[in-house]
C-alpha positions as CSV (number, residue, x, y, z in Angstrom):
1,M,76.6,-101.4,-23.3
2,A,74.2,-99.9,-20.6
3,F,73.7,-103.4,-19.1
4,A,77.5,-104.0,-18.9
5,K,77.9,-100.6,-17.3
6,R,75.3,-101.5,-14.6
7,I,77.0,-104.8,-13.9
8,I,80.4,-103.1,-13.5
9,L,78.8,-100.5,-11.2
10,F,77.3,-103.2,-9.0
11,L,80.5,-105.2,-8.8
12,L,82.6,-102.1,-8.0
13,L,80.2,-101.0,-5.3
14,N,80.2,-104.4,-3.6
15,F,84.0,-104.6,-3.8
16,L,84.3,-101.2,-2.1
17,V,81.9,-102.2,0.6
18,V,83.7,-105.5,1.4
19,F,87.1,-103.8,1.2
20,M,86.2,-100.9,3.5
21,I,84.4,-103.0,6.0
22,S,87.2,-105.5,6.2
23,I,89.6,-102.7,6.9
24,V,87.3,-101.4,9.7
25,L,87.0,-104.9,11.3
26,N,90.8,-105.2,11.3
27,L,91.4,-101.7,12.7
28,L,88.9,-102.4,15.5
29,N,90.3,-105.9,16.1
30,I,86.9,-107.5,16.1
31,R,87.4,-111.1,17.2
32,Q,85.6,-114.2,16.0
33,Y,82.2,-114.2,17.6
34,L,82.1,-118.0,17.8
35,T,84.3,-119.2,20.6
36,A,84.9,-122.4,22.5
37,N,82.4,-121.2,25.1
38,G,79.6,-120.4,22.6
39,I,78.8,-116.9,21.2
40,D,80.7,-113.8,22.2
41,Y,77.7,-111.5,22.0
42,R,79.7,-108.3,22.1
43,S,81.8,-109.4,19.1
44,L,78.7,-110.6,17.2
45,L,76.9,-107.3,17.8
46,L,79.9,-105.2,16.6
47,F,80.3,-107.5,13.6
48,C,76.7,-107.2,12.6
49,L,76.6,-103.4,13.2
50,I,79.7,-102.8,11.1
51,W,78.5,-105.0,8.3
52,G,74.9,-103.9,8.5
53,M,75.5,-100.2,8.9
54,G,78.7,-100.0,6.9
55,G,77.4,-101.2,3.6
56,A,74.4,-98.9,3.9
57,F,76.5,-95.8,4.6
58,I,79.1,-96.6,2.0
59,S,76.3,-96.8,-0.6
60,L,74.9,-93.5,0.7
61,G,78.3,-91.8,0.5
62,L,78.7,-92.9,-3.1
63,S,75.0,-92.2,-4.0
64,R,75.6,-89.0,-6.0
65,I,78.4,-90.6,-8.0
66,M,76.5,-93.8,-8.6
67,A,73.4,-91.9,-9.7
68,K,75.3,-89.8,-12.2
69,W,77.0,-92.9,-13.6
70,A,73.9,-95.1,-13.7
71,M,71.5,-92.5,-15.1
72,G,74.0,-90.4,-17.2
73,V,73.2,-87.3,-15.2
74,Q,74.8,-84.1,-16.5
75,I,75.4,-81.5,-13.8
76,I,74.2,-78.0,-14.9
77,D,76.8,-75.3,-14.7
78,P,75.5,-72.6,-12.2
79,H,76.7,-70.0,-14.8
80,T,74.9,-71.7,-17.8
81,K,73.8,-69.5,-20.7
82,N,71.1,-72.0,-21.6
83,A,67.7,-70.3,-20.8
84,D,65.9,-73.6,-19.9
85,E,68.8,-74.8,-17.7
86,A,69.0,-71.4,-16.0
87,R,65.2,-71.5,-15.4
88,L,65.5,-74.9,-13.8
89,L,68.4,-73.7,-11.6
90,H,66.5,-70.6,-10.5
91,T,63.4,-72.7,-9.6
92,I,65.4,-75.2,-7.5
93,Y,67.4,-72.5,-5.8
94,A,64.2,-70.6,-4.9
95,L,62.6,-73.7,-3.5
96,S,65.7,-74.5,-1.6
97,K,65.6,-71.1,0.1
98,Q,61.9,-71.6,0.9
99,A,62.8,-75.0,2.5
100,Q,65.6,-73.2,4.5
101,L,68.4,-75.3,3.0
102,S,71.8,-73.7,3.9
103,T,73.5,-75.2,0.8
104,M,72.0,-75.3,-2.6
105,P,71.9,-78.9,-4.1
106,Q,73.6,-79.9,-7.3
107,V,71.2,-79.8,-10.2
108,G,71.4,-82.3,-13.0
109,L,69.6,-83.4,-16.2
110,F,69.4,-86.9,-17.7
111,R,67.9,-88.0,-21.0
112,S,64.9,-90.3,-20.5
113,N,61.4,-90.3,-21.9
114,E,60.0,-91.3,-18.5
115,P,58.8,-88.3,-16.5
116,N,61.0,-88.7,-13.5
117,A,63.0,-86.8,-10.9
118,F,64.9,-87.9,-7.9
119,A,67.0,-86.5,-5.0
120,T,70.0,-88.3,-3.5
121,G,73.2,-87.5,-1.6
122,P,74.8,-88.3,1.7
123,T,73.7,-85.1,3.5
124,R,71.5,-82.0,3.0
125,S,74.6,-80.0,2.2
126,R,75.8,-82.6,-0.4
127,S,72.6,-83.4,-2.2
128,L,71.7,-83.8,-5.9
129,V,68.4,-83.1,-7.6
130,A,68.1,-84.7,-11.0
131,V,65.3,-84.2,-13.5
132,S,64.6,-86.2,-16.7
133,T,64.0,-84.5,-20.1
134,G,60.8,-86.5,-20.3
135,L,59.4,-84.7,-17.2
136,L,60.4,-81.2,-18.5
137,N,58.8,-82.0,-21.9
138,R,55.5,-83.5,-20.5
139,M,54.7,-81.2,-17.6
140,T,53.7,-77.5,-17.3
141,P,56.1,-75.2,-15.5
142,D,53.8,-75.2,-12.4
143,E,53.7,-79.0,-12.3
144,V,57.5,-79.2,-12.8
145,K,57.9,-76.7,-9.8
146,A,55.7,-79.0,-7.7
147,V,57.8,-82.1,-8.5
148,L,60.9,-80.1,-7.7
149,G,59.3,-79.0,-4.4
150,H,58.7,-82.7,-3.7
151,E,62.3,-83.5,-4.2
152,I,63.6,-80.6,-2.3
153,S,61.4,-81.7,0.6
154,H,63.1,-85.1,0.5
155,V,66.4,-83.2,1.0
156,A,65.1,-80.9,3.7
157,N,63.6,-83.8,5.6
158,G,66.9,-85.7,5.5
159,D,65.1,-88.7,4.0
160,M,68.3,-90.2,2.4
161,V,70.1,-90.4,5.7
162,T,67.0,-91.6,7.6
163,M,66.4,-94.3,5.1
164,T,70.1,-95.4,5.3
165,L,70.0,-95.5,9.1
166,L,66.8,-97.6,9.1
167,Q,68.2,-100.0,6.4
168,G,71.4,-100.3,8.4
169,V,69.6,-101.1,11.7
170,V,67.4,-103.6,9.9
171,N,70.5,-105.3,8.3
172,A,72.3,-105.5,11.7
173,F,69.2,-106.8,13.5
174,V,68.7,-109.5,10.8
175,M,72.3,-110.6,10.9
176,F,72.4,-110.7,14.7
177,L,69.1,-112.5,15.4
178,A,69.6,-115.0,12.6
179,R,73.0,-116.1,14.0
180,V,71.8,-116.3,17.6
181,L,68.8,-118.5,16.6
182,A,70.9,-120.6,14.2
183,F,73.5,-121.3,16.9
184,T,70.8,-122.3,19.3
185,L,68.9,-124.6,16.9
186,S,71.8,-126.2,15.1
187,G,73.6,-127.4,18.2
188,F,76.8,-126.0,16.8
189,G,78.4,-125.6,20.2
190,K,78.1,-129.3,21.0
191,N,79.3,-130.4,17.6
192,R,82.3,-128.1,17.8
193,E,83.4,-129.8,21.0
194,Q,83.1,-133.2,19.3
195,G,85.2,-131.9,16.3
196,S,82.4,-132.5,13.9
197,S,81.7,-130.4,10.8
198,A,78.0,-131.3,10.8
199,G,77.1,-128.5,13.2
200,A,78.9,-125.9,11.1
201,G,76.9,-127.0,8.0
202,S,73.5,-126.8,9.9
203,F,74.6,-123.5,11.5
204,M,75.2,-121.9,8.1
205,L,72.0,-123.4,6.7
206,F,69.9,-122.0,9.6
207,T,71.6,-118.6,9.4
208,W,70.8,-118.4,5.7
209,L,67.2,-119.4,6.2
210,F,66.6,-117.0,9.2
211,E,68.2,-114.1,7.3
212,I,65.8,-114.6,4.4
213,V,62.8,-114.7,6.7
214,F,63.8,-111.8,8.8
215,M,64.9,-109.7,5.8
216,I,61.4,-110.1,4.3
217,F,59.9,-108.6,7.4
218,G,62.6,-106.0,7.6
219,S,62.0,-105.0,4.0
220,M,58.3,-104.5,4.8
221,L,59.3,-102.1,7.6
222,V,61.7,-100.2,5.3
223,C,59.1,-99.9,2.5
224,A,56.4,-98.7,5.0
225,Y,58.7,-95.8,6.0
226,S,59.5,-95.2,2.3
227,R,55.8,-94.8,1.6
228,F,55.4,-92.5,4.6
229,R,58.2,-90.2,3.4
230,E,56.5,-90.0,0.0
231,F,53.3,-88.7,1.6
232,R,55.4,-86.2,3.6
233,A,57.3,-85.1,0.5
234,D,54.0,-84.6,-1.4
235,A,52.8,-82.3,1.5
236,G,56.1,-80.5,1.3
237,G,55.8,-80.0,-2.4
238,A,52.3,-78.7,-1.9
239,K,53.5,-76.2,0.7
240,L,56.4,-75.0,-1.5
241,A,54.6,-74.9,-4.9
242,G,50.9,-75.0,-4.2
243,K,48.5,-77.9,-3.5
244,E,46.8,-77.8,-6.8
245,N,50.1,-77.8,-8.7
246,M,51.2,-80.8,-6.7
247,I,48.0,-82.6,-7.4
248,G,48.3,-81.7,-11.1
249,A,51.9,-83.1,-11.2
250,L,50.7,-86.4,-9.7
251,K,47.9,-86.6,-12.2
252,A,50.4,-86.0,-15.0
253,L,52.6,-88.8,-13.6
254,Q,49.5,-91.0,-13.5
255,A,48.8,-90.4,-17.2
256,A,52.3,-91.3,-18.1
257,Q,52.8,-94.4,-15.9
258,T,53.2,-96.7,-18.8
259,I,56.4,-95.0,-19.8
260,Q,59.2,-96.7,-17.9
261,D,63.0,-96.4,-18.1
262,P,64.7,-99.7,-17.3
263,R,67.5,-97.9,-15.6
264,T,65.2,-96.6,-12.8
265,E,63.8,-100.1,-12.1
266,Q,66.8,-101.0,-9.9
267,P,65.8,-101.0,-6.2
268,S,68.4,-98.4,-5.3
269,M,67.0,-96.0,-7.9
270,A,63.3,-96.9,-7.7
271,A,63.1,-95.8,-4.1
272,F,64.1,-92.3,-5.0
273,K,61.9,-91.8,-8.0
274,I,59.0,-89.3,-7.8
275,S,56.6,-92.3,-8.4
276,H,56.8,-96.0,-9.0
277,P,53.8,-98.3,-10.0
278,G,54.8,-101.0,-7.5
279,P,53.2,-104.4,-7.0
280,K,49.5,-105.2,-6.4
281,G,47.5,-106.9,-3.6
282,L,49.4,-108.0,-0.6
283,L,52.7,-107.4,-2.4
284,R,52.0,-103.7,-1.9
285,L,53.6,-104.2,1.5
286,F,56.9,-104.2,-0.4
287,A,56.1,-101.1,-2.5
288,T,58.4,-98.1,-2.0
289,H,55.7,-95.6,-3.1
290,P,52.0,-95.4,-2.3
291,P,49.6,-95.6,-5.4
292,L,49.3,-92.3,-7.1
293,E,45.5,-92.2,-6.6
294,T,46.0,-92.6,-2.8
295,R,48.6,-89.8,-2.8
296,I,46.2,-87.5,-4.7
297,E,43.4,-88.2,-2.3
298,R,45.7,-87.6,0.7
299,L,46.6,-84.2,-0.8
300,R,43.0,-83.2,-1.4
301,A,42.3,-84.0,2.2
302,L,45.0,-81.6,3.5
């Protein structure tokens, strides 16, 4: 049932992205970028920016809804009578004031044995901080506070929007450069004049190959920024909740690294987790989080 739910969610999101971007392209009257005279670079640039940025920002706009649906997050009523929930709300609200957030984030709980928390949302004023039951059960109150400080720092730093902007720019750059190089190498312009479909086939093939190559390098850039923002959020958590508490929270996460929830392994969710084991060796270039031991050492050096 959970797997089918994720498939439906994925298909729905992609349908919305294609539908919305198609409407925007029609409203802006974006012409075909391949013309009888070659490439219309203005049309190609607009086409790539709309597709590259549009998909990223639609995903961001729906991020709270998708997170609630994918993880089964239950939003805590601000007037809850439950003592544990009220304590969690009070802690997050106090940290939010320390971080000078003008609007308090939504606070949610989700059932998972994995110690985990994440922040998402399209803006600082429309954010969500969600915490797993596993994290609350396995950490001390001070460690929980440090993790929440880390997540509030993500919100205060505007990390969700910055990540979306960076991903959108990378997407647009990859699409644009791949098509320009594919057009140059495939000889598509000459073949079009001759009425041949051979150039169209090679143009599509080169575009596909270049997009794969450039997206690999683009992903390395996005992941490098993601690791940087984790260091910055750790420093923010240390400032809000105390350095030793933040170090203790990371050590607790380190001790429970073998406990993984399959729902959080999706790339869209993994990037917003408090920690993620990530690949080894050279593949660490594609890790969204630095190793926990490195994060602990960096905090100790502060």
